[in-house]
Backbone as ProteinMPNN parsed JSONL, in Angstrom:
{"seq_chain_A": "MAFGSDDPDGLLDFSRNLRKHAKLFNMPLLVLSESENAASHDQAYEAGASDVLDLSHGPARLLPPLGHLVRQQRYCQATQEVYREGCQNAATDTLTGLFNHGYLHMYLQKQVAECRSREKDLAIGVSDITKLTGLNGE", "coords_chain_A": {"N_chain_A": [[18.523, -2.298, -3.327], [20.756, -4.681, -4.445], [21.399, -7.736, -6.085], [23.839, -10.008, -7.066], [24.65, -12.043, -9.97], [25.542, -14.302, -8.834], [23.895, -14.887, -6.752], [21.076, -15.74, -7.198], [18.985, -16.99, -5.828], [18.806, -15.507, -3.507], [17.835, -13.102, -4.522], [15.298, -13.905, -5.42], [14.14, -14.694, -2.981], [14.177, -12.237, -1.643], [12.382, -10.807, -3.279], [9.996, -12.253, -2.864], [9.635, -11.824, -0.1], [9.322, -9.059, -0.056], [6.867, -8.764, -1.35], [5.24, -9.855, 0.57], [5.283, -8.042, 2.603], [3.421, -5.731, 4.453], [3.362, -2.952, 3.935], [4.904, -2.593, 1.713], [4.17, -4.214, -0.382], [3.079, -3.391, -2.779], [4.987, -2.032, -4.127], [6.874, -1.165, -7.012], [8.897, -3.598, -8.512], [11.731, -4.124, -10.089], [13.588, -6.248, -12.09], [16.755, -6.656, -13.298], [18.279, -8.333, -15.862], [20.9, -10.327, -17.2], [20.538, -12.372, -18.779], [18.809, -14.143, -21.335], [17.204, -16.173, -20.725], [14.175, -17.642, -20.512], [13.06, -19.162, -18.465], [14.325, -18.309, -16.117], [13.39, -15.721, -16.053], [10.677, -16.203, -15.721], [10.715, -17.291, -13.153], [11.422, -15.027, -11.691], [9.177, -13.378, -12.125], [7.206, -14.986, -10.904], [8.081, -14.804, -8.311], [7.397, -12.263, -7.711], [8.243, -10.038, -9.19], [7.787, -6.926, -10.85], [8.55, -6.349, -13.402], [10.855, -7.741, -15.762], [13.849, -6.886, -17.08], [15.92, -7.205, -19.832], [19.297, -6.887, -19.958], [20.999, -7.318, -22.05], [20.173, -6.179, -24.391], [20.898, -3.563, -24.424], [21.167, -0.169, -23.067], [19.306, 1.651, -24.161], [16.917, 0.319, -24.596], [15.945, 0.072, -22.094], [14.771, 2.403, -21.136], [11.976, 2.918, -22.036], [10.38, 0.83, -20.65], [11.062, 1.502, -17.991], [10.099, 4.121, -17.802], [7.392, 3.565, -18.092], [6.868, 2.104, -15.71], [7.332, 4.126, -13.819], [5.294, 6.002, -14.483], [3.086, 4.373, -13.978], [3.354, 3.94, -11.211], [3.048, 6.562, -10.262], [0.396, 7.005, -11.026], [-0.911, 5.096, -9.423], [-0.341, 6.161, -6.877], [-1.681, 8.625, -7.046], [-4.302, 7.709, -7.307], [-4.633, 6.423, -4.841], [-4.479, 8.649, -3.165], [-6.81, 10.068, -3.885], [-8.676, 8.189, -3.034], [-8.143, 8.18, -0.24], [-8.888, 10.813, 0.391], [-11.621, 10.68, -0.21], [-12.456, 8.791, 1.682], [-11.902, 10.221, 4.013], [-13.674, 12.371, 3.719], [-16.1, 10.995, 3.807], [-16.103, 10.094, 6.388], [-16.254, 12.2, 8.111], [-18.019, 14.942, 9.645], [-19.477, 17.477, 7.762], [-19.972, 20.061, 8.658], [-18.724, 20.437, 11.218], [-16.317, 19.065, 11.014], [-15.638, 16.984, 12.573], [-15.342, 13.464, 13.42], [-17.877, 11.259, 12.202], [-20.948, 9.48, 13.142], [-21.039, 6.934, 11.853], [-18.3, 6.448, 11.376], [-17.429, 6.297, 14.005], [-18.599, 3.873, 14.894], [-17.335, 2.014, 13.164], [-14.637, 2.396, 13.9], [-14.713, 1.707, 16.624], [-15.413, -1.014, 16.436], [-13.093, -2.061, 15.271], [-11.25, -1.487, 17.319], [-12.26, -3.018, 19.463], [-11.991, -5.604, 18.408], [-9.197, -5.68, 18.133], [-8.396, -5.45, 20.822], [-9.498, -7.788, 21.856], [-8.045, -9.724, 20.426], [-5.502, -9.333, 21.456], [-5.92, -9.746, 24.046], [-6.523, -7.597, 25.834], [-7.719, -4.877, 27.904], [-10.417, -2.554, 27.318], [-11.419, 0.756, 27.476], [-14.085, 3.051, 27.364], [-15.115, 6.333, 27.095], [-17.864, 8.473, 27.367], [-19.526, 11.487, 26.74], [-22.129, 13.871, 27.099], [-22.822, 16.859, 25.826], [-24.681, 19.573, 26.497], [-26.731, 22.229, 25.169], [-25.426, 23.085, 22.827], [-26.448, 23.865, 20.427], [-25.894, 25.816, 18.606], [-23.583, 25.005, 17.307], [-24.505, 22.899, 15.836], [-25.994, 24.085, 13.924], [-28.623, 24.7, 14.386]], "CA_chain_A": [[19.31, -3.459, -2.968], [21.102, -5.421, -5.649], [21.962, -9.07, -5.914], [24.598, -10.392, -8.239], [24.245, -13.284, -10.636], [25.97, -15.419, -7.991], [22.903, -15.078, -5.694], [19.71, -15.614, -7.718], [18.013, -17.395, -4.804], [18.646, -14.361, -2.61], [16.965, -12.154, -5.213], [13.94, -14.449, -5.402], [13.658, -14.604, -1.599], [13.923, -10.822, -1.392], [11.153, -10.461, -3.998], [8.859, -12.867, -2.16], [9.465, -11.136, 1.18], [8.815, -7.724, -0.346], [5.44, -8.893, -1.672], [4.528, -10.218, 1.794], [5.342, -6.912, 3.534], [2.142, -5.018, 4.401], [3.479, -1.595, 3.4], [5.736, -2.551, 0.504], [3.772, -5.231, -1.342], [2.678, -2.794, -4.042], [6.124, -1.303, -4.683], [7.398, -1.761, -8.247], [10.131, -4.363, -8.331], [12.313, -4.309, -11.406], [14.719, -7.16, -12.105], [17.622, -6.501, -14.468], [18.861, -9.643, -16.123], [21.854, -10.427, -18.301], [20.221, -13.632, -19.439], [17.551, -14.19, -22.072], [16.588, -17.422, -20.314], [12.776, -17.405, -20.138], [12.767, -19.834, -17.199], [14.76, -17.445, -15.01], [12.464, -14.594, -16.036], [9.439, -16.722, -15.127], [10.934, -17.4, -11.706], [11.392, -13.669, -11.132], [7.777, -12.949, -12.112], [6.509, -15.776, -9.89], [8.522, -14.325, -6.996], [6.787, -10.968, -7.458], [8.813, -8.941, -9.964], [6.867, -6.165, -11.694], [9.038, -6.495, -14.767], [12.219, -8.241, -15.914], [14.449, -6.243, -18.237], [17.11, -7.883, -20.316], [20.377, -5.918, -20.165], [21.78, -7.633, -23.25], [19.7, -5.37, -25.522], [21.455, -2.219, -24.315], [20.448, 0.753, -22.195], [18.223, 2.363, -24.847], [15.678, -0.449, -24.464], [15.511, 0.119, -20.697], [14.035, 3.619, -20.826], [10.507, 2.826, -22.129], [9.755, 0.122, -19.521], [11.255, 2.272, -16.756], [9.133, 5.224, -17.852], [6.065, 2.998, -17.846], [6.762, 1.806, -14.284], [7.225, 5.394, -13.093], [3.939, 6.515, -14.711], [2.16, 3.472, -13.293], [3.463, 4.209, -9.778], [2.434, 7.873, -10.017], [-1.05, 6.813, -11.144], [-1.347, 4.394, -8.206], [-0.281, 7.098, -5.757], [-2.765, 9.594, -7.209], [-5.543, 6.998, -7.02], [-4.676, 6.239, -3.39], [-4.763, 9.948, -2.55], [-8.237, 10.322, -4.099], [-9.392, 7.271, -2.141], [-7.997, 8.672, 1.133], [-9.715, 12.012, 0.525], [-13.011, 10.228, -0.175], [-12.693, 8.17, 2.997], [-11.907, 11.29, 5.007], [-14.922, 13.111, 3.564], [-17.214, 10.139, 4.225], [-15.992, 9.794, 7.813], [-16.336, 13.409, 8.929], [-19.16, 15.832, 9.518], [-19.056, 18.607, 6.932], [-20.078, 21.314, 9.402], [-17.754, 20.541, 12.32], [-15.053, 18.407, 10.703], [-15.433, 15.882, 13.519], [-15.73, 12.153, 12.911], [-19.32, 11.051, 12.311], [-21.476, 8.304, 13.829], [-20.606, 5.721, 11.141], [-16.878, 6.253, 11.637], [-17.305, 5.861, 15.391], [-18.902, 2.44, 14.968], [-16.273, 1.265, 12.483], [-13.438, 2.5, 14.714], [-14.898, 0.919, 17.843], [-15.346, -2.442, 16.075], [-11.673, -2.398, 15.098], [-10.595, -1.457, 18.616], [-12.722, -4.172, 20.229], [-11.342, -6.784, 17.825], [-7.774, -5.602, 18.475], [-8.251, -5.753, 22.249], [-9.776, -9.215, 22.051], [-6.944, -10.539, 19.894], [-4.335, -9.162, 22.327], [-6.391, -9.982, 25.409], [-6.336, -6.352, 26.587], [-8.941, -4.183, 28.29], [-10.773, -1.372, 26.536], [-12.28, 1.69, 28.209], [-14.721, 4.032, 26.483], [-15.739, 7.441, 27.813], [-18.864, 9.171, 26.575], [-20.097, 12.645, 27.415], [-23.19, 14.547, 26.371], [-22.7, 18.291, 26.099], [-25.944, 20.218, 26.131], [-26.746, 23.66, 24.781], [-24.487, 23.362, 21.736], [-27.233, 23.904, 19.199], [-25.239, 26.727, 17.665], [-22.623, 24.241, 16.5], [-25.247, 22.023, 14.939], [-26.695, 24.888, 12.926], [-30.06, 24.732, 14.7]], "C_chain_A": [[19.561, -4.255, -4.243], [21.708, -6.765, -5.274], [22.703, -9.398, -7.199], [24.09, -11.689, -8.826], [24.656, -14.507, -9.818], [24.962, -15.708, -6.874], [21.468, -14.937, -6.21], [18.649, -16.033, -6.696], [17.765, -16.267, -3.805], [17.726, -13.312, -3.214], [15.514, -12.626, -5.165], [13.348, -14.382, -3.998], [13.323, -13.161, -1.226], [12.615, -10.394, -2.048], [9.931, -11.008, -3.284], [8.579, -12.15, -0.843], [8.908, -9.729, 0.991], [7.311, -7.776, -0.612], [4.611, -9.271, -0.451], [4.445, -9.05, 2.779], [4.103, -6.038, 3.35], [2.247, -3.637, 3.755], [4.234, -1.528, 2.079], [5.26, -3.481, -0.614], [3.452, -4.653, -2.711], [3.807, -2.009, -4.715], [6.592, -1.962, -5.987], [8.746, -2.432, -7.976], [10.653, -4.742, -9.707], [13.538, -5.198, -11.294], [15.475, -6.944, -13.411], [18.376, -7.807, -14.659], [19.828, -9.576, -17.307], [21.581, -11.674, -19.127], [18.897, -13.512, -20.184], [16.782, -15.466, -21.747], [15.171, -17.154, -19.796], [12.438, -18.042, -18.795], [13.178, -18.962, -16.015], [13.86, -16.214, -14.916], [11.139, -15.013, -15.397], [9.561, -16.833, -13.615], [10.857, -16.027, -11.037], [9.959, -13.157, -11.062], [6.98, -13.692, -11.034], [6.871, -15.326, -8.478], [8.001, -12.917, -6.704], [7.373, -9.802, -8.225], [7.735, -8.253, -10.79], [7.248, -6.325, -13.156], [10.469, -7.031, -14.715], [12.768, -7.639, -17.197], [15.767, -6.92, -18.574], [18.178, -6.843, -20.657], [21.157, -6.154, -21.447], [21.343, -6.795, -24.452], [20.206, -3.937, -25.47], [20.567, -1.284, -23.518], [19.277, 1.468, -22.873], [16.889, 1.636, -24.71], [15.162, -0.467, -23.03], [14.595, 1.303, -20.409], [12.515, 3.487, -20.963], [9.869, 2.02, -20.989], [9.915, 0.846, -18.191], [10.272, 3.438, -16.686], [7.726, 4.741, -17.568], [5.868, 2.695, -16.365], [6.611, 3.079, -13.447], [5.825, 5.981, -13.255], [2.908, 5.677, -13.969], [2.173, 3.736, -11.788], [2.833, 5.555, -9.433], [0.91, 7.777, -10.079], [-1.6, 6.124, -9.894], [-1.36, 5.333, -7.011], [-1.396, 8.128, -5.838], [-4.108, 8.953, -6.888], [-5.702, 6.781, -5.518], [-5.011, 7.541, -2.684], [-6.243, 10.303, -2.713], [-9.068, 9.441, -3.172], [-9.333, 7.76, -0.687], [-8.865, 9.911, 1.373], [-11.192, 11.635, 0.609], [-13.362, 9.595, 1.155], [-12.775, 9.229, 4.079], [-13.218, 12.056, 4.929], [-16.119, 12.296, 4.038], [-17.222, 9.913, 5.735], [-16.152, 11.021, 8.697], [-17.608, 14.189, 8.645], [-18.712, 17.074, 8.756], [-19.082, 19.927, 7.688], [-18.958, 21.471, 10.425], [-16.384, 19.977, 11.996], [-14.733, 17.258, 11.641], [-15.859, 14.567, 12.884], [-17.221, 11.93, 13.155], [-19.662, 9.725, 12.991], [-21.002, 6.993, 13.176], [-19.138, 5.411, 11.381], [-16.663, 5.744, 13.062], [-17.556, 4.367, 15.524], [-17.81, 1.593, 14.322], [-15.004, 1.241, 13.341], [-13.555, 1.643, 15.973], [-14.842, -0.586, 17.56], [-13.902, -2.884, 15.916], [-10.958, -2.455, 16.447], [-10.985, -2.657, 19.476], [-12.049, -5.449, 19.716], [-9.861, -6.831, 18.186], [-7.553, -5.976, 19.944], [-8.527, -7.228, 22.538], [-8.605, -10.072, 21.584], [-5.703, -10.455, 20.773], [-4.663, -9.381, 23.797], [-6.101, -8.777, 26.311], [-7.694, -5.75, 26.897], [-9.153, -2.967, 27.395], [-11.715, -0.52, 27.37], [-12.81, 2.727, 27.225], [-15.377, 5.091, 27.361], [-16.688, 8.17, 26.883], [-19.377, 10.353, 27.392], [-21.116, 13.297, 26.502], [-23.136, 16.015, 26.762], [-23.974, 18.964, 25.6], [-25.72, 21.666, 25.74], [-25.672, 23.988, 23.749], [-25.226, 23.405, 20.402], [-26.621, 24.834, 18.167], [-24.222, 26.031, 16.783], [-23.327, 23.349, 15.483], [-26.048, 22.798, 13.904], [-28.189, 24.964, 13.185], [-30.435, 26.011, 15.397]], "O_chain_A": [[18.64, -4.468, -5.031], [22.426, -6.897, -4.283], [22.23, -9.091, -8.294], [23.218, -12.349, -8.261], [24.182, -15.615, -10.071], [25.141, -16.666, -6.122], [20.719, -14.099, -5.71], [17.542, -15.496, -6.696], [16.648, -16.094, -3.318], [16.926, -12.701, -2.505], [14.608, -11.836, -4.901], [12.174, -14.047, -3.84], [12.312, -12.897, -0.575], [11.819, -9.688, -1.429], [8.938, -10.3, -3.118], [7.423, -11.895, -0.506], [8.106, -9.265, 1.801], [6.569, -6.913, -0.142], [3.402, -9.037, -0.433], [3.62, -9.072, 3.693], [3.772, -5.65, 2.229], [1.308, -3.198, 3.091], [4.202, -0.502, 1.4], [5.877, -3.533, -1.677], [3.545, -5.365, -3.711], [3.597, -1.391, -5.758], [6.695, -3.187, -6.056], [9.608, -1.88, -7.292], [10.075, -5.582, -10.395], [14.431, -4.93, -10.49], [14.899, -7.039, -14.495], [19.022, -8.315, -13.742], [19.596, -8.859, -18.281], [22.316, -11.983, -20.065], [17.971, -12.853, -19.712], [15.811, -15.797, -22.427], [14.996, -16.513, -18.76], [11.607, -17.511, -18.059], [12.457, -18.887, -15.02], [13.599, -15.719, -13.82], [10.553, -14.258, -14.622], [8.625, -16.51, -12.884], [10.296, -15.887, -9.95], [9.56, -12.567, -10.058], [6.17, -13.085, -10.333], [6.064, -15.452, -7.556], [8.141, -12.425, -5.584], [7.027, -8.657, -7.934], [6.871, -8.914, -11.364], [6.388, -6.423, -14.032], [11.196, -6.803, -13.749], [12.217, -7.855, -18.277], [16.605, -7.167, -17.707], [17.981, -6.016, -21.547], [21.902, -5.278, -21.886], [22.076, -6.711, -25.438], [19.959, -3.168, -26.399], [19.383, -1.549, -23.313], [18.332, 1.857, -22.186], [15.837, 2.276, -24.708], [14.066, -0.964, -22.772], [13.735, 1.22, -19.532], [11.806, 3.922, -20.055], [8.891, 2.488, -20.406], [9.014, 0.812, -17.353], [9.688, 3.707, -15.636], [6.953, 5.417, -16.889], [4.809, 2.997, -15.813], [5.849, 3.102, -12.48], [5.224, 6.415, -12.272], [1.961, 6.216, -13.396], [1.116, 3.756, -11.157], [2.153, 5.674, -8.413], [0.214, 8.398, -9.276], [-2.639, 6.525, -9.368], [-2.297, 5.303, -6.212], [-1.995, 8.474, -4.82], [-4.962, 9.584, -6.265], [-6.8, 6.941, -4.984], [-5.754, 7.537, -1.702], [-6.864, 10.79, -1.769], [-10.052, 9.9, -2.593], [-10.346, 7.758, 0.013], [-9.495, 10.044, 2.422], [-11.934, 12.205, 1.409], [-14.441, 9.833, 1.697], [-13.624, 9.147, 4.967], [-13.816, 12.362, 5.961], [-17.056, 12.852, 4.612], [-18.262, 9.571, 6.297], [-16.184, 10.892, 9.921], [-18.188, 14.108, 7.563], [-17.676, 17.657, 9.075], [-18.292, 20.823, 7.388], [-18.316, 22.519, 10.491], [-15.393, 20.356, 12.62], [-13.683, 16.627, 11.524], [-16.638, 14.55, 11.931], [-17.763, 12.352, 14.177], [-18.777, 8.955, 13.364], [-20.611, 6.057, 13.873], [-18.767, 4.252, 11.568], [-15.825, 4.874, 13.3], [-16.799, 3.671, 16.2], [-17.407, 0.569, 14.874], [-14.371, 0.196, 13.491], [-12.616, 0.939, 16.343], [-14.288, -1.346, 18.354], [-13.527, -3.962, 16.376], [-10.158, -3.357, 16.693], [-10.134, -3.245, 20.143], [-11.592, -6.275, 20.507], [-9.33, -7.894, 18.507], [-6.633, -6.727, 20.267], [-7.858, -7.838, 23.373], [-8.217, -11.026, 22.258], [-4.926, -11.408, 20.831], [-3.812, -9.225, 24.672], [-5.521, -8.909, 27.389], [-8.691, -6.063, 26.246], [-8.216, -2.43, 26.803], [-12.7, -1.024, 27.91], [-12.079, 3.216, 26.364], [-16.124, 4.755, 28.28], [-16.346, 8.451, 25.734], [-19.629, 10.229, 28.59], [-20.978, 13.273, 25.279], [-23.383, 16.361, 27.917], [-24.288, 18.917, 24.411], [-24.652, 22.237, 25.96], [-25.075, 25.062, 23.799], [-24.677, 23.021, 19.37], [-26.821, 24.643, 16.967], [-24.02, 26.425, 15.635], [-22.799, 23.082, 14.403], [-26.725, 22.187, 13.077], [-28.95, 25.27, 12.268], [-31.602, 26.21, 15.736]]}, "name": "protein", "num_of_chains": 1, "seq": "MAFGSDDPDGLLDFSRNLRKHAKLFNMPLLVLSESENAASHDQAYEAGASDVLDLSHGPARLLPPLGHLVRQQRYCQATQEVYREGCQNAATDTLTGLFNHGYLHMYLQKQVAECRSREKDLAIGVSDITKLTGLNGE"}
């Protein structure tokens, strides 16, 4: 989405709203400016811009900061993937691949809190299956 120089307030509002969005707050936000005015650059940073690039210096000066933002985003995505894998490994039983006792408690706490906040009912079913010692490696 692009905003022209005739709508700087729209750009700032868009930046602020992007940073408030739960799934997009970490997205790189690059502002291209035709002005060397430090005050306008400060406003963009305060509104949530990742970087402000001055177009008056020519396109050759845009490539290094753009490359840096791309590398930074790839690093963040790789770090998030490692974190997700670690969470998955910590939440599952290595033998069966099923969720473990700790995950069950964490999940139930979230569900209870969600139901309370929305004033909804919650039903839990539990079953005990006997004679499955072969699955437990015993």
